[in-house]
C-alpha positions as a Markdown table, in Angstrom:
| # | Residue | x | y | z |
|---|---|---|---|---|
| 1 | Met | 8.1 | -8.6 | 12.7 |
| 2 | Val | 9.8 | -5.2 | 12.4 |
| 3 | Thr | 9.2 | -2.3 | 14.7 |
| 4 | Arg | 8.8 | 1.3 | 13.6 |
| 5 | His | 10.4 | 4.4 | 15.1 |
| 6 | Ala | 8.5 | 6.4 | 17.7 |
| 7 | Asn | 6.7 | 8.5 | 15.0 |
| 8 | Ala | 4.8 | 5.6 | 13.5 |
| 9 | Gln | 2.1 | 3.1 | 14.2 |
| 10 | Gln | 3.0 | -0.4 | 15.4 |
| 11 | Ile | 2.5 | -3.3 | 13.0 |
| 12 | Asp | -0.4 | -5.5 | 14.0 |
| 13 | Thr | -1.4 | -8.5 | 11.8 |
| 14 | Asp | -3.8 | -11.3 | 12.4 |
| 15 | Ser | -2.6 | -14.6 | 11.1 |
| 16 | Ala | -6.2 | -15.8 | 10.9 |
| 17 | Gly | -6.9 | -13.6 | 7.9 |
| 18 | Leu | -7.2 | -10.0 | 6.8 |
| 19 | Thr | -9.6 | -7.7 | 8.5 |
| 20 | Pro | -12.6 | -6.3 | 6.6 |
| 21 | Ser | -11.0 | -2.9 | 6.5 |
| 22 | Glu | -7.8 | -4.4 | 5.0 |
| 23 | Val | -9.9 | -6.2 | 2.3 |
| 24 | Ser | -11.6 | -2.9 | 1.5 |
| 25 | Leu | -8.2 | -1.2 | 1.3 |
| 26 | Ile | -7.1 | -3.7 | -1.3 |
| 27 | Ser | -10.2 | -3.2 | -3.4 |
| 28 | Ile | -10.0 | 0.6 | -3.2 |
| 29 | Ser | -6.4 | 0.6 | -4.2 |
| 30 | Ala | -6.8 | -1.8 | -7.1 |
| 31 | Leu | -9.9 | 0.0 | -8.5 |
| 32 | Thr | -8.2 | 3.3 | -8.2 |
| 33 | Ala | -5.2 | 2.0 | -10.2 |
| 34 | Lys | -7.5 | 0.6 | -12.8 |
| 35 | Gly | -9.5 | 3.8 | -13.0 |
| 36 | Asp | -12.8 | 2.0 | -12.6 |
| 37 | Leu | -14.6 | 4.8 | -10.9 |
| 38 | Glu | -18.1 | 3.3 | -10.8 |
| 39 | Lys | -16.9 | 0.2 | -8.9 |
| 40 | Leu | -14.6 | 2.4 | -6.8 |
| 41 | Arg | -17.6 | 4.4 | -5.5 |
| 42 | Leu | -19.1 | 1.2 | -4.2 |
| 43 | Ser | -15.8 | 0.1 | -2.7 |
| 44 | Leu | -15.4 | 3.4 | -1.0 |
| 45 | Glu | -18.8 | 3.0 | 0.6 |
| 46 | Gln | -17.9 | -0.5 | 1.7 |
| 47 | Gly | -14.6 | 0.8 | 3.1 |
| 48 | Leu | -16.3 | 3.3 | 5.3 |
| 49 | Ser | -18.7 | 0.6 | 6.5 |
| 50 | Ser | -15.8 | -1.7 | 7.2 |
| 51 | Gly | -14.2 | 0.6 | 9.7 |
| 52 | Leu | -11.9 | 2.7 | 7.5 |
| 53 | Thr | -12.0 | 6.4 | 8.5 |
| 54 | Val | -12.2 | 9.3 | 6.1 |
| 55 | Asn | -8.5 | 10.1 | 6.7 |
| 56 | Asp | -7.5 | 6.4 | 6.2 |
| 57 | Ile | -9.1 | 6.4 | 2.8 |
| 58 | Lys | -7.6 | 9.8 | 1.8 |
| 59 | Glu | -4.2 | 8.4 | 2.8 |
| 60 | Ile | -4.8 | 5.2 | 0.7 |
| 61 | Leu | -5.7 | 7.3 | -2.3 |
| 62 | Ile | -2.7 | 9.5 | -1.8 |
| 63 | His | -0.4 | 6.5 | -1.5 |
| 64 | Thr | -1.6 | 5.1 | -4.8 |
| 65 | Tyr | -0.1 | 7.9 | -6.8 |
| 66 | Ala | 3.4 | 6.7 | -6.1 |
| 67 | Tyr | 2.7 | 3.5 | -8.0 |
| 68 | Cys | 0.0 | 4.4 | -10.6 |
| 69 | Gly | 0.5 | 8.2 | -11.0 |
| 70 | Phe | -1.2 | 11.4 | -10.1 |
| 71 | Pro | -4.1 | 11.1 | -12.7 |
| 72 | Arg | -5.4 | 7.9 | -11.2 |
| 73 | Ser | -4.9 | 9.1 | -7.6 |
| 74 | Ile | -6.6 | 12.4 | -8.2 |
| 75 | Arg | -9.5 | 10.8 | -9.9 |
| 76 | Gly | -9.8 | 8.5 | -6.9 |
| 77 | Leu | -9.8 | 11.5 | -4.6 |
| 78 | Gln | -12.4 | 13.3 | -6.7 |
| 79 | Thr | -14.6 | 10.2 | -6.6 |
| 80 | Phe | -14.2 | 10.0 | -2.9 |
| 81 | Met | -15.3 | 13.6 | -2.6 |
| 82 | Glu | -18.4 | 12.8 | -4.5 |
| 83 | Val | -19.1 | 9.8 | -2.3 |
| 84 | Met | -18.6 | 12.0 | 0.8 |
| 85 | Asp | -21.0 | 14.7 | -0.5 |
| 86 | Asp | -23.6 | 12.1 | -1.3 |
| 87 | Arg | -23.3 | 10.5 | 2.2 |
| 88 | Lys | -23.7 | 14.0 | 3.8 |
| 89 | Gln | -26.8 | 14.6 | 1.9 |
| 90 | Arg | -28.1 | 11.3 | 3.2 |
| 91 | Gly | -27.3 | 12.4 | 6.8 |
| 92 | Ile | -24.4 | 10.0 | 7.3 |
| 93 | Gln | -21.7 | 11.3 | 9.6 |
| 94 | Asp | -18.4 | 9.5 | 9.0 |
| 95 | Asn | -15.5 | 9.1 | 11.3 |
| 96 | Leu | -12.8 | 11.6 | 10.2 |
| 97 | Gly | -10.0 | 9.6 | 12.0 |
| 98 | Arg | -6.5 | 10.6 | 12.9 |
| 99 | Phe | -4.2 | 13.0 | 11.1 |
| 100 | Ala | -0.5 | 12.4 | 10.4 |
| 101 | Ser | 1.9 | 13.1 | 13.3 |
| 102 | Asp | 4.7 | 15.6 | 13.0 |
| 103 | Ile | 7.9 | 13.9 | 11.7 |
| 104 | Asp | 11.2 | 14.2 | 13.5 |
| 105 | Gln | 13.4 | 15.7 | 10.7 |
| 106 | Thr | 16.7 | 15.7 | 12.7 |
| 107 | Glu | 18.2 | 13.2 | 10.3 |
| 108 | Ser | 18.4 | 13.8 | 6.6 |
| 109 | Lys | 15.4 | 12.7 | 4.5 |
| 110 | Tyr | 17.6 | 10.4 | 2.4 |
| 111 | Asn | 18.9 | 8.6 | 5.5 |
| 112 | Arg | 15.4 | 8.4 | 7.0 |
| 113 | Gly | 14.1 | 6.8 | 3.8 |
| 114 | Lys | 17.0 | 4.4 | 3.6 |
| 115 | Ser | 16.4 | 3.3 | 7.2 |
| 116 | Ile | 12.7 | 2.6 | 6.5 |
| 117 | Leu | 13.6 | 0.7 | 3.3 |
| 118 | Asp | 16.1 | -1.4 | 5.3 |
| 119 | Arg | 13.4 | -2.1 | 8.0 |
| 120 | Leu | 10.9 | -3.2 | 5.3 |
| 121 | Thr | 13.3 | -5.5 | 3.4 |
| 122 | Gly | 15.1 | -6.8 | 6.5 |
| 123 | Thr | 18.5 | -6.0 | 4.9 |
| 124 | Val | 21.0 | -3.2 | 4.9 |
| 125 | Ser | 21.2 | -1.2 | 1.7 |
| 126 | Ala | 24.6 | -1.2 | 0.0 |
| 127 | Asp | 26.5 | 2.1 | -0.1 |
| 128 | Thr | 27.3 | 1.5 | -3.8 |
| 129 | Leu | 24.3 | 1.9 | -6.1 |
| 130 | Ser | 23.6 | -0.9 | -8.6 |
| 131 | Gly | 21.0 | -1.8 | -11.2 |
| 132 | Tyr | 18.5 | 0.9 | -12.2 |
| 133 | Ser | 19.7 | 3.1 | -9.3 |
| 134 | Ala | 23.3 | 3.1 | -10.8 |
| 135 | Phe | 21.9 | 3.6 | -14.3 |
| 136 | Ala | 19.8 | 6.6 | -13.2 |
| 137 | Pro | 21.0 | 7.8 | -9.7 |
| 138 | Pro | 18.2 | 10.4 | -9.3 |
| 139 | Ile | 15.6 | 7.7 | -9.0 |
| 140 | Asp | 17.5 | 6.3 | -6.0 |
| 141 | Val | 17.2 | 9.8 | -4.3 |
| 142 | Phe | 13.5 | 10.1 | -5.3 |
| 143 | Leu | 12.7 | 6.6 | -3.9 |
| 144 | Lys | 14.4 | 7.1 | -0.6 |
| 145 | Glu | 13.6 | 10.7 | 0.0 |
| 146 | His | 10.1 | 10.9 | -1.4 |
| 147 | Leu | 8.6 | 7.4 | -1.4 |
| 148 | Phe | 10.1 | 5.9 | 1.7 |
| 149 | Ala | 10.4 | 9.2 | 3.7 |
| 150 | Asp | 7.7 | 11.6 | 2.6 |
| 151 | Ile | 5.1 | 8.9 | 2.1 |
| 152 | Phe | 5.9 | 5.7 | 4.1 |
| 153 | Glu | 6.9 | 7.8 | 7.1 |
| 154 | Arg | 3.4 | 9.3 | 7.5 |
| 155 | Asp | 1.7 | 7.3 | 10.3 |
| 156 | Val | -2.0 | 7.6 | 9.2 |
| 157 | Leu | -1.4 | 4.1 | 7.7 |
| 158 | Asn | 1.1 | 1.5 | 9.1 |
| 159 | Tyr | 3.6 | -0.4 | 7.1 |
| 160 | Val | 1.2 | -3.4 | 6.6 |
| 161 | Gln | -1.5 | -1.2 | 5.2 |
| 162 | Arg | 0.9 | 0.7 | 3.0 |
| 163 | Glu | 2.3 | -2.5 | 1.6 |
| 164 | Leu | -1.2 | -3.9 | 0.9 |
| 165 | Val | -2.0 | -0.7 | -1.0 |
| 166 | Thr | 1.3 | -1.1 | -2.9 |
| 167 | Val | 0.8 | -4.7 | -4.0 |
| 168 | Ser | -2.8 | -4.0 | -4.9 |
| 169 | Val | -1.8 | -1.2 | -7.2 |
| 170 | Ile | 1.0 | -3.2 | -8.8 |
| 171 | Ala | -1.2 | -6.2 | -9.3 |
| 172 | Ala | -3.8 | -3.9 | -11.0 |
| 173 | Ile | -1.4 | -2.2 | -13.4 |
| 174 | Glu | 0.1 | -5.6 | -14.5 |
| 175 | Arg | 3.4 | -6.3 | -16.2 |
| 176 | Ala | 5.4 | -5.2 | -13.2 |
| 177 | Glu | 6.1 | -8.6 | -11.8 |
| 178 | Pro | 9.6 | -7.8 | -10.4 |
| 179 | Met | 8.1 | -5.0 | -8.3 |
| 180 | Leu | 5.2 | -7.2 | -7.2 |
| 181 | Arg | 7.7 | -9.9 | -6.2 |
| 182 | Ser | 9.8 | -7.4 | -4.1 |
| 183 | His | 6.8 | -6.0 | -2.3 |
| 184 | Leu | 5.1 | -9.4 | -1.6 |
| 185 | Thr | 8.5 | -10.4 | 0.0 |
| 186 | Ile | 8.3 | -7.2 | 2.1 |
| 187 | Cys | 4.8 | -8.2 | 3.1 |
| 188 | Leu | 6.2 | -11.5 | 4.5 |
| 189 | Asn | 9.0 | -9.6 | 6.2 |
| 190 | Ile | 6.7 | -7.3 | 8.1 |
| 191 | Gly | 4.5 | -10.1 | 9.4 |
| 192 | Leu | 1.7 | -10.8 | 6.8 |
| 193 | Ser | 1.1 | -14.6 | 6.6 |
| 194 | Glu | 0.9 | -16.8 | 3.6 |
| 195 | Lys | -2.9 | -17.1 | 4.3 |
| 196 | Gln | -3.3 | -13.4 | 4.4 |
| 197 | Leu | -1.5 | -12.9 | 1.1 |
| 198 | Gln | -3.6 | -15.6 | -0.5 |
| 199 | Gln | -6.6 | -13.6 | 0.7 |
| 200 | Phe | -5.1 | -10.6 | -1.0 |
| 201 | Val | -5.0 | -12.5 | -4.3 |
| 202 | Asp | -8.6 | -13.7 | -3.8 |
| 203 | Thr | -9.6 | -10.1 | -3.3 |
| 204 | Ile | -7.9 | -9.1 | -6.5 |
| 205 | Arg | -9.8 | -11.8 | -8.2 |
| 206 | Ser | -13.2 | -10.7 | -6.9 |
| 207 | Thr | -12.4 | -7.0 | -7.5 |
| 208 | Leu | -10.6 | -7.0 | -10.9 |
| 209 | Gly | -11.0 | -10.5 | -12.4 |
| 210 | Glu | -9.2 | -13.7 | -13.2 |
| 211 | Pro | -6.3 | -12.4 | -15.4 |
| 212 | Glu | -5.0 | -10.0 | -12.8 |
| 213 | Ala | -5.5 | -12.6 | -10.0 |
| 214 | Arg | -3.8 | -15.3 | -12.1 |
| 215 | Ser | -0.7 | -13.2 | -12.6 |
| 216 | Ala | -0.6 | -12.2 | -8.9 |
| 217 | Gln | -1.0 | -15.8 | -7.8 |
| 218 | Ser | 1.9 | -16.9 | -10.0 |
| 219 | Val | 4.2 | -14.3 | -8.4 |
| 220 | Leu | 2.9 | -15.1 | -4.9 |
| 221 | Asn | 3.6 | -18.8 | -5.4 |
| 222 | Glu | 7.2 | -18.0 | -6.4 |
| 223 | Val | 7.7 | -15.6 | -3.5 |
| 224 | Ile | 6.5 | -18.1 | -0.9 |
| 225 | Glu | 8.6 | -20.9 | -2.3 |
| 226 | Asn | 11.7 | -18.6 | -2.2 |
| 227 | Tyr | 10.9 | -17.4 | 1.2 |
| 228 | Lys | 10.6 | -20.9 | 2.6 |
| 229 | Ser | 13.9 | -21.9 | 1.1 |
| 230 | Lys | 15.8 | -19.3 | 2.9 |
């Protein structure tokens, strides 16, 4: 398990299985990435019933843009607005939930993002860039300053929830196995169990279908095997 700085929620996982709200989070994220707005409407309703707050779901939909782009994220938000309007007309009062806390910006955004990435991966980032970061250095800055500082540092969702959003989107867009492999490994690093990640794949299957689930299962099997051999 890893601990977050004082500005973030503590990670709390249940080795017996994912919570209903976590299952809903997976479905919402995957359907947003696919752009299946009709099914997303139903999933958003189920998410609110499962215990997700309005601000939780807003944050889920905001987070998705980092992995599937603004068009899908914004269409998800617009669909959620429609769902909320419909629920208000039916006299349903939903729990707004918490807002993001102020962030201590004493340290540079790059260093804050680097620190969060190191916590998630359980490693210390090398000072010398390599791979795609060396090939295109601006992407390293964008990842650390925007993705891991601007987004991951917001405490409406904790690390576990954010990683579940991330792997759900990546599984939905397909053909991004290296990224899925990295983030499933992070899921194990931050305390999600093999059983919970299997439930993630099962939720992808029931939400999207067999092809996406089969691909995610293959990557998960590889990740678990590698993790156990460490």
